[in-house]
C-alpha positions in Angstrom: -37.2 14.8 -5.4 -38.6 12.7 -2.6 -36.3 10.0 -1.1 -37.9 7.2 1.0 -35.6 6.1 3.8 -37.9 4.7 6.5 -40.3 6.0 9.0 -38.5 9.2 10.0 -37.2 12.1 7.9 -37.8 15.3 6.1 -38.9 16.7 2.7 -37.2 19.2 0.5 -37.6 20.4 -3.1 -34.8 20.1 -5.6 -32.7 23.4 -5.6 -35.4 25.2 -3.7 -37.8 25.3 -6.8 -40.9 23.2 -7.1 -42.7 22.9 -10.4 -46.2 22.0 -9.2 -47.9 22.9 -12.5 -46.2 23.0 -15.9 -44.8 26.4 -16.5 -45.3 27.6 -12.9 -42.4 27.8 -10.5 -42.7 28.5 -6.8 -39.8 29.5 -4.5 -39.8 27.3 -1.5 -37.8 26.6 1.7 -37.0 23.1 2.9 -40.0 21.9 4.8 -40.3 19.6 7.8 -43.2 17.2 7.5 -44.8 14.7 9.8 -42.5 12.0 11.2 -44.9 9.5 9.8 -44.2 10.5 6.3 -40.9 8.8 6.5 -39.2 11.1 3.9 -35.7 12.7 3.8 -34.1 15.4 1.7 -30.6 15.6 0.4 -29.6 19.1 1.6 -30.7 18.7 5.3 -28.7 21.7 6.5 -29.8 23.8 3.5 -26.2 24.6 2.7 -26.9 25.0 -1.0 -28.5 28.4 -0.5 -25.1 29.8 0.5 -23.2 28.2 -2.4 -25.4 29.0 -5.3 -23.5 31.0 -7.9 -20.0 29.7 -7.4 -20.5 25.9 -6.8 -22.2 23.4 -8.9 -25.2 21.9 -7.1 -25.5 18.2 -6.9 -28.1 16.3 -4.8 -26.9 13.4 -2.8 -26.6 11.9 0.7 -23.5 10.6 2.4 -25.6 7.5 3.2 -26.0 6.9 -0.6 -22.2 6.2 -1.0 -21.1 5.0 2.4 -22.4 1.4 1.8 -20.0 1.2 -1.2 -17.0 2.1 1.0 -18.2 -0.2 3.8 -18.2 -3.1 1.3 -14.8 -2.0 0.0 -13.4 -2.3 3.5 -14.9 -5.7 3.9 -13.5 -6.9 0.5 -10.1 -5.5 1.4 -10.0 -7.4 4.8 -11.2 -10.6 3.1 -8.5 -10.4 0.4 -5.8 -9.6 3.0 -6.6 -12.6 5.1 -7.1 -15.0 2.2 -3.9 -13.8 0.5 -1.9 -14.3 3.8 -3.3 -17.8 4.2 -2.6 -18.7 0.5 1.0 -17.3 0.9 1.5 -19.6 3.8 0.2 -22.7 2.0 1.2 -22.1 -1.6 4.1 -19.7 -1.4 5.6 -20.3 -4.9 2.3 -20.3 -6.7 1.0 -17.1 -5.1 4.3 -15.2 -5.7 4.2 -16.2 -9.3 0.6 -15.0 -9.5 1.7 -11.7 -8.0 4.4 -11.1 -10.6 2.5 -12.1 -13.8 -1.2 -11.5 -13.2 -0.9 -7.8 -12.4 0.2 -6.9 -15.9 -2.8 -8.8 -17.4 -5.2 -7.2 -14.9 -4.0 -3.7 -15.6 -4.3 -4.3 -19.4 -7.9 -5.6 -19.0 -8.9 -2.7 -16.8 -7.4 -0.3 -19.4 -9.5 -1.9 -22.2 -12.7 -1.6 -20.1 -11.9 2.1 -19.4 -11.5 2.8 -23.1 -14.7 0.9 -23.8 -16.5 3.1 -21.2 -15.0 6.2 -22.9 -12.8 7.0 -19.9 -9.8 7.8 -22.1 -7.6 9.3 -19.4 -7.9 6.4 -17.0 -7.7 3.9 -19.9 -4.4 5.5 -20.9 -3.2 5.6 -17.3 -3.9 1.8 -16.8 -2.3 1.0 -20.2 0.9 2.9 -19.2 0.8 1.1 -15.8 0.6 -2.3 -17.6 3.5 -1.4 -19.9 5.7 -0.3 -17.0 4.8 -3.4 -15.0 5.7 -5.6 -18.0 9.0 -3.8 -18.6 9.9 -4.1 -14.9 9.2 -7.8 -14.8 11.3 -8.3 -17.9 14.2 -6.3 -16.4 14.3 -8.3 -13.2 13.4 -11.8 -14.5 16.8 -13.2 -13.7 16.5 -12.1 -10.1 13.2 -13.8 -9.4 14.6 -17.2 -8.4 16.7 -15.7 -5.6 13.7 -13.5 -4.7 11.4 -16.5 -4.4 14.0 -18.2 -2.2 14.2 -15.3 0.2 10.4 -15.0 0.4 10.0 -18.7 1.1 12.4 -18.6 4.0 10.8 -15.4 5.3 7.4 -17.1 5.2 8.8 -20.1 7.0 10.1 -17.9 9.7 6.9 -15.9 10.1 4.6 -18.8 10.2 6.6 -20.2 13.1 5.3 -17.2 15.1 1.5 -17.5 15.1 1.1 -14.8 17.7 2.7 -12.3 15.4 0.2 -13.2 12.7 -2.6 -12.6 15.2 -1.2 -9.1 16.0 -1.0 -8.3 12.3 -4.7 -9.3 11.9 -5.6 -7.2 14.9 -4.0 -4.2 13.3 -6.0 -4.9 10.2 -9.1 -4.6 12.3 -7.8 -1.3 13.7 -7.3 0.0 10.2 -10.8 -1.1 9.3 -12.2 0.9 12.2 -10.3 4.0 11.1 -11.6 3.4 7.5 -15.1 3.4 8.8 -14.7 7.0 10.0 -12.7 7.9 6.9 -15.2 6.5 4.5 -17.9 8.8 5.9 -15.8 11.8 5.0 -15.0 10.4 1.5 -18.7 9.5 0.9 -19.7 13.0 2.1 -17.3 14.6 -0.4 -18.6 12.5 -3.3 -22.2 13.5 -2.4 -21.4 17.1 -1.8 -22.7 20.0 -3.8 -19.4 21.4 -5.0 -18.1 20.9 -8.5 -16.0 18.0 -9.7 -12.7 19.9 -9.3 -13.4 20.7 -5.7 -14.4 17.1 -5.0 -11.3 15.7 -6.5 -9.0 18.0 -4.5 -10.8 17.0 -1.2 -10.5 13.3 -2.2 -6.7 13.8 -2.8 -6.4 15.3 0.7 -8.4 12.4 2.2 -6.4 9.9 0.2 -3.1 11.3 1.6 -4.4 11.1 5.1 -5.5 7.5 4.5 -2.2 6.5 3.0 -0.2 8.0 5.8 -2.3 6.4 8.5 -2.0 3.1 6.6 1.8 3.5 6.4 2.0 4.3 10.1 0.1 1.1 11.0 2.1 -1.0 8.5 5.4 0.3 9.9 4.2 -0.3 13.5 3.6 -3.9 12.5 7.0 -3.8 10.8 8.7 -2.8 14.1 6.8 -5.5 16.1 7.6 -8.3 13.6 11.2 -7.2 13.1 11.8 -7.2 16.8 10.3 -10.7 17.2 12.1 -12.2 14.2 15.4 -10.7 15.4 14.9 -12.3 18.8 14.2 -15.6 17.2 17.3 -15.5 15.1 19.6 -14.0 17.7 18.5 -15.9 20.8 17.1 -19.2 19.6 18.3 -19.9 16.1 15.0 -21.8 15.5 11.8 -20.7 13.8 9.7 -21.9 16.7 8.5 -19.4 19.2 8.2 -21.8 22.2 11.6 -20.9 23.6 10.9 -17.1 23.5 10.0 -15.3 26.8 6.2 -15.0 27.1 6.4 -11.2 27.4 8.5 -10.7 24.2 5.5 -9.9 22.0 3.9 -7.6 24.6 7.2 -5.8 25.1 7.6 -5.3 21.3 4.0 -4.1 20.9 4.4 -1.6 23.8 7.7 -0.4 22.5 6.3 0.1 19.0 3.3 2.2 20.1 5.1 4.3 22.7 8.9 4.9 22.5 9.3 4.3 18.7 6.0 5.7 17.6 7.3 9.2 16.7 10.1 7.7 14.5 7.5 5.4 12.8 5.2 8.3 12.0 8.2 10.3 10.6 9.6 7.5 8.5 6.1 6.6 7.1 6.0 9.9 5.2 8.7 9.0 2.8 9.9 5.4 2.8 7.2 3.8 0.6 7.4 6.4 -2.2 11.2 6.5 -2.3 11.5 2.7 -2.2 9.0 2.3 -5.1 10.9 4.9 -7.2 14.2 3.1 -6.5 12.8 -0.2 -7.7 11.6 1.3 -11.0 14.8 3.2 -11.7 17.0 0.3 -10.9 15.0 -2.0 -13.1 15.2 0.3 -16.1 18.9 1.2 -15.5 20.0 -2.4 -16.0 18.4 -2.5 -19.5 19.7 0.7 -21.2 23.4 0.2 -21.2 23.6 0.9 -24.9 22.1 4.4 -24.8 24.7 6.5 -23.0 22.7 9.8 -23.0 19.7 8.1 -21.5 21.9 6.1 -19.1 23.5 9.4 -17.9 20.1 10.9 -17.1 18.9 7.7 -15.4 22.2 7.5 -13.4 21.6 11.0 -12.1 18.1 10.1 -10.9 19.5 6.8 -9.5 22.2 8.5 -7.4 19.7 11.1 -6.2 17.3 8.4 -5.1 20.1 6.3 -3.5 21.0 9.4 -1.4 17.4 9.6 -0.2 17.4 5.9 0.5 20.3 6.4 2.9 18.0 8.5 5.1 14.7 6.8 4.4 14.8 3.0 4.1 12.7 0.2 5.6 15.8 -1.4 7.3 15.8 1.5 9.7 12.8 -0.1 11.4 14.7 -3.2 12.4 17.3 -0.9 14.1 14.5 1.0 15.8 13.0 -2.3 17.0 16.3 -3.8 18.3 18.3 -0.8 19.5 15.8 2.0 20.0 17.5 4.6 17.8 15.9 7.5 16.1 14.8 7.0 12.5 17.4 9.0 10.6 20.3 7.5 12.7 18.8 4.0 12.2 18.5 4.5 8.5 22.1 5.7 8.2 23.5 3.0 10.4 21.6 0.3 8.5 22.9 1.5 5.1 26.5 1.9 6.4 26.3 -1.6 7.8 25.2 -3.0 4.4 27.9 -1.1 2.5 30.7 -2.0 4.9 29.8 -5.7 4.7 28.8 -5.8 1.0 25.3 -7.0 1.8 24.0 -3.9 0.0 24.8 -5.7 -3.3 22.5 -8.6 -2.1 19.8 -6.2 -1.0 19.9 -4.4 -4.4 19.6 -7.8 -6.2 16.6 -8.9 -4.2 13.1 -7.9 -5.5 11.0 -9.3 -2.7 9.6 -5.9 -1.8 8.5 -5.3 -5.3 6.9 -8.7 -5.6 4.9 -8.0 -2.4 3.9 -4.6 -3.7 2.6 -6.3 -6.8 0.3 -8.4 -4.6 -0.8 -5.3 -2.7 -1.7 -3.4 -5.9 -3.5 -6.4 -7.3 -5.6 -6.7 -4.1 -6.4 -3.0 -4.4 -7.4 -3.3 -8.1 -9.8 -6.2 -7.3 -11.4 -4.1 -4.5 -11.7 -1.0 -6.8 -13.1 -3.1 -9.6 -15.8 -4.7 -7.5 -16.9 -1.3 -6.1 -16.6 0.4 -9.5 -19.0 -2.1 -11.0 -21.5 -1.5 -8.2 -21.1 2.3 -8.5 -21.5 2.1 -12.3 -24.9 0.4 -11.8 -26.2 2.9 -9.2 -24.2 6.1 -9.7 -22.7 6.2 -13.2 -21.4 9.7 -12.8 -19.4 8.9 -9.7 -17.7 5.7 -10.8 -14.1 6.9 -11.0 -14.3 8.8 -7.7 -15.7 5.9 -5.7 -13.6 3.2 -7.5 -10.3 5.0 -7.1 -10.7 5.7 -3.4 -12.0 2.1 -2.8 -8.9 0.8 -4.6 -6.7 2.8 -2.2 -8.6 1.3 0.7 -8.0 -2.2 -0.6 -4.3 -1.5 -1.1 -3.8 -0.3 2.4 -5.6 -3.3 3.9 -3.8 -5.9 1.8 -0.5 -4.1 2.4 -1.0 -4.7 6.2 -1.0 -8.4 5.4 2.1 -8.2 3.2 4.1 -6.2 5.6 4.6 -9.2 7.9 6.5 -11.1 5.2 8.5 -8.0 4.2 9.5 -7.4 7.9 10.9 -10.9 8.1 12.9 -10.3 4.9 14.4 -7.1 6.2 15.3 -8.8 9.5 17.0 -11.6 7.7 19.3 -9.1 5.8 20.1 -7.1 8.9 21.0 -10.3 10.8 23.1 -11.6 7.8 25.0 -8.3 7.8 25.6 -8.1 11.5 26.4 -11.8 12.1 26.1 -14.3 9.3 26.4 -17.1 11.7 22.9 -16.3 13.0 21.5 -17.3 9.6 23.8 -20.3 9.3 22.6 -21.6 12.7 19.0 -21.1 11.6 19.2 -22.6 8.1 22.6 -23.8 6.9 21.5 -24.4 3.3 19.9 -20.9 3.0 23.1 -19.4 4.4 25.2 -21.1 1.8 22.9 -19.9 -1.1 22.9 -16.4 0.2 26.7 -16.4 0.5 27.1 -17.7 -3.0 24.8 -15.1 -4.5 26.6 -12.3 -2.5 29.9 -13.5 -3.8 28.6 -13.5 -7.4 27.1 -10.0 -7.0 30.4 -8.6 -5.6 32.3 -10.1 -8.4 29.9 -8.6 -10.9 30.2 -5.2 -9.4 34.0 -5.4 -9.4 34.2 -6.4 -13.0 31.7 -3.7 -14.0 33.8 -1.1 -12.2 37.0 -2.2 -14.0 35.1 -2.1 -17.3 34.0 1.5 -16.6 37.6 2.6 -15.6 39.0 0.9 -18.7 36.5 2.6 -21.0 37.1 6.0 -19.4 
């Protein structure tokens, strides 16, 4: 098959066999032709001659699929920046959208997958929509407090415009890395191996992308946490004018040098464990009537709680402020929460889950746009391209969300270490946090007495 790509190129014949006349086949080798022919062949290194017999041949060029990934990166950056701007201007509305629209979108994508006879993916998205709906129902009473915390975190972050600029700069760094990564992913999609081999390679590439994205997110986390802690501790105001000019540079240098090893280590586990904890905690609160199921869920819950002691996002604040190692920071943060009772407040808050919903929604939009394009051009590669594009969108949007999440974690650490820091910054917010904490501690105490009485 001839593929026109410009003025320079080569010519090959599909799978080394050319049918010049009906019924007559001629064995051929890939041939170079005049540069003026402007033709290119798909197996330029002639690798297929070594793989025939144990790999399924498939013609294609990396350049065929790379534009799809390039557009996916652009869409992800655009959504990330627009989402951040809308959060700053319409915080309440955007957070409500994050909570409610994800369920609807997952259901719509599920229906479309069933319509396209992709039954596995249709079922997967349907289960995702159901789990999302059940989780929102289980935490609906916590959302008012969650929205309050997120509004205050946004107020704090938007008082530090230089920090927002650093987050956008890291988004560009992530986009540059994705440019290299997308060539590898496009090459795998276009390769000559069978579907099973392609999927395994894409899984490996997806893990590498996820870890790199987590490292960059947590680097931003450390920078933002350090700056927010300085604002609350030294100034008591959301304005950055009274901060030393070198504060941001010092935080950036510290994050990418001294603390970088701890950031890379923690990035392997924190996101997965935190997500699992949200889901188990949400279901646990709704199955009190089924003692057998509650026992199983309690076992999983305590197992995950043990892991959270060693891998939690609050460790990064301790890393940013005190320069501790990751495991020590995680243990110290959790012991601080438990000794002060703030852990009950942290458990009640769902701000991380709300921000994750926005991240997933951004990834789904990116994957849907690229999936439609791939369906038009390469219908047999839609799922491969769309799923990896969705992951790209999630990583890029997550970089925008991590700024707000870092402010939330810093607020809780400051409230646990010295509540007067929060009172000096915002007295009304301090009063509301104290009231919610008091109610949660009372609730836990009454629940413990009830368990002891029943036993």
